[in-house]
Structures are given as structure tokens and as C-alpha cells.
N, C-alpha and C positions, 0 to 999 in steps of 0.2 A: 426171134431167132433163136433156134435152138443150137444152144453153145456148143454141143458135140459136134457139129458140123462146121466148126471153127477149129482155126491152130491161131495163136500168136508165133509167127516165125519171128524169131529172136537174131539177126544177125551180128557178126564179128565181136559179140560179148567176150574175145581174149585177149588175154595179156598183150601182145603183139599192137592189139589195137588201144587198149583202154588205160594201160598202164605205164608210170615213166620208163620204165627199163626195156618196156616194149620197143619194137622193130619203128610202127609210126606214134611212138612216147614223144618224142620232140614236136610233134606237129599239133597233135590230140589230148595229150593227156592233160595238160593245163586247164583247155576249153572245156573238156568231159569234166574234171574234177569242180571246173566252177561253176558249172551250169548245174550241177547236182542231179545230173541224168542216171545215174548207177541206182543211187536208193530208188528213184519215181520207178525205173523200170523193175527194180527188182521187187518193189510193193507190188507193180501191174502185174507181173508174171505171175506172182502167187496168188492175188487176188482172182485172175482169171483163170487159173487151174484152178482155185474154190468154186469156182461157178461150172467147171466142167471142160474148159476147153484143151486141147491140147497145147503142150509147150515143144516147138520145134528149136533148136538151136542149130546155125551153121557155123563152121569155121572154117577160113583159109589155110589151107595146108597142102605143103609142097612134097608127094613122097619121093622117094627115090630116084624113080625114073621119070617124075615130074609129072606124071600124070598127063590132066587136059589141059597144063600150063602152056599158052601160047602167047610168044615176048611181042606184040604183034602194038603194044602200047606202053609209053614209057611206064604209066606203072606196074604194068606185068613185066616190064625188063627190069625193073628195080627191085623187086620180091624176087625174079629167076636170080638174079646175080646174088644176093642171101638167103638163097633159099633155105641153108643149115638153120635159119632162125626160124622156118614155119614147117619143119620137120611135124610129123603128125605127134610123136613124142616130145618134142620140143619144149621148154618152160615157156614160151613165147605164144604156143599152139594151145596152151591149157585156155578153157573158161577163167572167168577173173570168179575169184574165192565166193563173191557174195552171190553168184548165179551159178556156179560147181553142180550142187543139186537138184537143178530145179528141174532139167531137160528130161520129157519122156522121150527124147529121138533127138540125137546129134547126128548131122551129114558134115563130111567135108567135101572139098572142092577148091580148084584150080580156077574159079572165075568170080566175076563182081559180082554177077546176080547170082543169089543164093539157091535159085531155080535151075541153072546151067550148069552142063555136064556131069551131070547126078539124076538117079532115078527119083527125086523128092515129088515130082509134081505128081507121078505114077501111084507114088507111095500115097499122098494124100487125099488122091480121090479113091484108092482103094477104100479108105479108113471113113470115106464119107464126107472129107471136108471140102466144101466149095467157098471158105471165106477167110480170108487172112487179116491179122490183125499184125503189123510189123510195128518193130521198134529196133533201132541197132546205131551203130554208128557207123561211118559216117553218112549225115543224112545227103549229102551231095554225091554220095559216092554208090556204098552196095546198099543203103536203103531205096534211092531212087529209082537205081537199076532193077531190082529185085522187085518193085512195085509194079512200073512198067512192064515189066518181062511178065510178072502173074496176072496182070490183066490182059494183057494180050492172049494168056492162055486160059483166058476165060473166068478166072478167079474172082469174087468180090474182094477187093484190096483196098484197107483204110490204113493209113500210117499214122501210128500214135504221134501226134505230135509233142507229146512233154515227152516221150520215150526213144527221142531220136536227138542227136546230136552233131554238128560238125566242127571244125576249126576255128570259124566265128560265127556269131549270133547272124549276121549278114547272109552269108550264104545260107547257113540253117533255113531263115524265112524265102528265101529266093526258091531253094528246091521245095519248099512247102507250099510255096503258091504255084510252081509247075503240078507239084503233084494234087493240088485242089480241084486242077483240070484234068488231070492224065487218068485218076483212079476213083473210087467211090468216096473219099476225101478223107481229113487229117482232124479227125475229132479227138479231144486229151483222152486222157487215162480214165477221169471221171466218167466222160460220155460214153467212152467203150465199153465200162464195164456193165453201167445201166445198160447197155444195149445187150451186152452178153446175159443180163438177167432178167430178159425177156421186156424192157422198153423199148421205146421207138428205138430205128435205125438212126444213128447221128449221121447228120451231112457235113 
């Protein structure tokens, strides 16, 4: 596989999701820190870029006019009620420090899927990208939603299993079990980098 036809789609690596002071900090900051996923994903992103992959980061943000936010779930209702924390320029919306200088492209939206409510699918195809390696938090939320969506859009999708995390390990593993059936698989970072370097596609 030519790495130039692949993008790493890095989901919700932002202060609101990862750091203790962020909106989701009480739920996610401790398990994310305990998992070591930030350091692993940061290394993976850098190595994938070195191999020639495009790094695309998504942020969940809410502009003043609420953009395409639809309050049709408890999740969207909660973030809608605290939308000041999700303004594009708010501290919580910023990418975490470890990854701030990594993206080739940053795309904002108001959906759980990183490919919904924006023109990212078309922009990826315009770049000749047909394969996605997904990292992010949380595995059972934006990662799973985006991976399923991307698969339905026709992309070859794999979730990098040790570069994602959830609120607990059981939830993370259950989500990966679902994704193993609904996508092209869930390789480790090592396996994914082997593939990017011209090796056999990981299953």
C-alpha cells in the first residue's frame, strides 16, 4: 500500500476530552492517563507522517450559531448546554500540547462522527486518500462512530487498537470487538506502521 493514499484520522485529541480540566475530564482524563495512549498515539502519528501518510485531526467545537449541532441525544444535549467550553477558540477546544504541531489538516464539526457535517470525505478523496487509520478518544464514541461511517462511505478503515482509549478497558475492548467485524480490522500501531512501510496489510 502506498502511504500517500492513506490518512491517519486522529479524533478528539483536544483538551476537553483528554485533560483533567476539560469538559469530559471527570470521565476520561484518568483512564486515558493510565492507559498511556497519548504517548503511543503521538509516536504513531509522527511515524506515520514520516512514512508518508497525511495526518488529519478532528475537533468537536460549537460556533456561536451552533453550526450543525442537533440536540437529539443526551450527549449532544449536554455539550449544547455547555457550548461556551466548545467554542473554536476556547482553551478546551485546543489540541493537546503533545500533538498540537502534528496535523496536516484540522477539521471542526458538531457531530460524533468526524466525517459528518463537514466536507472532509470529499477533501480526502480529492487528495487521493482511500484508506484511513483511526486513532482517538473515546473508542466507543467518536472512534466507533467515525469508523463505521467511513466504512459505509467506501473507505478502507482500520482502528489502531493501542492508539485509542475509553472510560474503562472493558468498554474499549468491547468496542474493538465490534469494529473488528464492521471495519477492515484493528491492528496495533506496530502492525499499522509495517503496512504503511509496504508490508502486508494487517488484519
